[in-house]
C-alpha positions, 0 to 999 in steps of 0.5 A: 476456533470459538462458535461464539460467532457474535463479531462475525454475524455483525460483518457482510458476507465476503462473497456476497458484499465485499465493499460492506464486508470492507466498510465493517470490517474497518470500522468494527476492528477499529482501524478507523472512523469517519472524520466531521469533513465528508472524505475524511478519516481518523485513523484510531489507534490500532490502525496508525500501528499498522502504519507505524509499522509499514513506514518502520520497514518501508523507511529503512529501506528508503535509507539503504538505498541512500536517501535523507528524510527531511520535510517541506511545507504543507501550504504551496504557492497557487502559482507554483501549481502553474508552471508545470501546465500538465500537472496544473491541470492533472490537479485542478479538480483535487485541489483544495485552496486557502484563500483567507489567512489571520482573518485577511484576504491572502495577496496570494492563494494557497494550495494545500499539498495533493503532492510536492514536485512544485514545492521541492522544486522551488527549493532544489533551484536554490540549493543546487549549483555544482555537479558536486551537489549532486544527486540530491535524493530527499524522501517526505514523511507527510500528509496530501489532500485531494478533494476526492468526490468518491472516498472509502476508508484507506482506499481514497480519501481526501486526505492521506499518509504517504512518503514521497520521494524526490530526487534530482540527478545529473543524466537522464539514465540516472534519473531513469535507474532511479526510478526503477530502483524505487519501484523494485525497492516497493516491490520487494517490500509489499511482498517481503513485509505485506505478503502481497505479489505485484505485478509492476511495469509503465503506465500508459499515456492516459493513466500516467503522473500528471506532469511526468515523462512516464509512469511506473506501477505496481498492481495488486489483486484484491479478494474481488478480483480487482486491482490496487494500484499501491504505489507508483514511481516517476521519471519527470525528466527535465519537466519540473526542472525547466519550470523551476530553473533547477539548474547545475554548473557540470564538469564541462562548464556549462549550465544544464537541467537536471534530470527528476524522479518521484515516487509514493505510497500510502496509507492506501496500503493499509486498506491493500492489505485488508482487502488481499487477506481478510476473512469472513471473521474479519482482519488477517495481518501479516505477522511483520505489519501486524501490530500485536503479533502474538495474544496471550488469554488466559483460560481459567483465569481464577485459577491458582498460577495461571495469571501468572504464568501468562504474565510470565510467557508474555515478559519472555516474548515481549524481551525478545522483542516480540509485540505480545499483548496480555488480554486480563480483561473480565470477559470471556474466552470464547469473547476474546478468541473472537475480538482477537481472530476479528482483529487479524492476529497472527497469533493466538495464545491460550493457556490454562491449568491444565496446558500449565500441568502438560508445560505446554501452550495451546496455539491458533494461527490465524492464517489457517486457524489451526489449534496445535501446542508448543513446549513452553520450553523453547517458547521464544524461538519456537514462536520466532519460527512461527511467525516467520512460517506464517509471513511465509505462508500468506505470501505464499496463497496470496500468490497462489491466488492471484496467478489462479485469478490471471487469464490470457486473453486473444480477443474482447470477448475473452476479456470480458468473460475474465473479468466478469471471472474476477480476474486479471485479463493478459492482452497482448496489445498495440499501445492505441489510446482508441483500445483503452477508451474502448476498454473502459467505455465496454467493460469498464476496466483499463489498462493498468501496467504493459509488462514491456519484459515478457514475451507476446503470446500472439502478434494481432491485438488483443482489443481491436483485432489488428496486427501490432507494430509494438505488440505488449503484454498488458495486465487489464483489469477493473481497478479500485 
């Protein structure tokens, strides 16, 4: 690890000012810059490359479960939003409306999509005739607009990128199975690719998606002990089917309404990556989504053979499909070490005359900052294995951190202590909305997900102390 701390000095202390640390890191590593319109962000090439890797990994999983990609319009007639009462009420404060087009006032105002259930519903009602047309399994990668009051890059912006899946099924059982299957896909993706362990479960009535029958979410723990809702899967029942008249002729000769789902994750995942893995030196990126997996830095580049050897090794790794970059800029090696550490590159190779003489490469792991060496013979296989080790280690470290920051709480006092100690509180709850309101008012905390499959550890409600009719293990946290 280099002693040159000029980059680290520009980043706020992660332990004492986490929000400022976050902002410093996203700006100084050139992930984003602020857009000219309040609440918007310009995703710069390094940040967008992370999103492309997320997209590639997740898109493969979405297609493997039988879904196809399509693209639906950005502009939606305002009247579509008003057809599903809960939906319009839920999104009304966040909607951006277009009233003028081509210099003329529009006959009907248009909404810039905050989400696309309504336009999918309209099209499905046109396309669907018979049970033979089901299921419809469509996903789109798109941007959406939600007029947010308080914004922070990646975590909450007025415009963001995401994928949204929208499916239609012949039966309630099939739709519910789809909802849970996609939640499982998200969980596997978060843990395997992002190296972030997540809790999954049902959201409360208050926290569910506007227009859904039930919403299921995945919650990830950030470095400051807060929870980040990292993805959601919604069981829509027949709410949108009835609003948009999505019917099909069934095998028994009668017309029936379909059962629907929708599900999505967004560029918020990049915020999750930063806050779950980052440290005082900046980003720490898991190899599976890192834009650059290995950076090669020549040491004493002016000496004979150094640049050539660095080039040769770079080409070997690139040919094997490893995302590698040779940094031969006119800067000191120490300056480069610090910059690439801040940018979170998983592996740094340092190659100088002595390394070449000994037939080895000195490497530094970003996750542990440890320095070792490996033989130049078989370097591709060794690097591939090293990247896999780093991916596994990052997940294990993240899981150990999370599990050591979850507390079983038997009363409100214990919940308050857990939250103040930057932990998630695991409680037993009777699903009473009054208790949920009390949590928010007294502790500025919310019910994140209900862990319905876990066995309750007491029969009384952690919040109100009364005997529970329906005791449910529930996760409570302060959240983004």
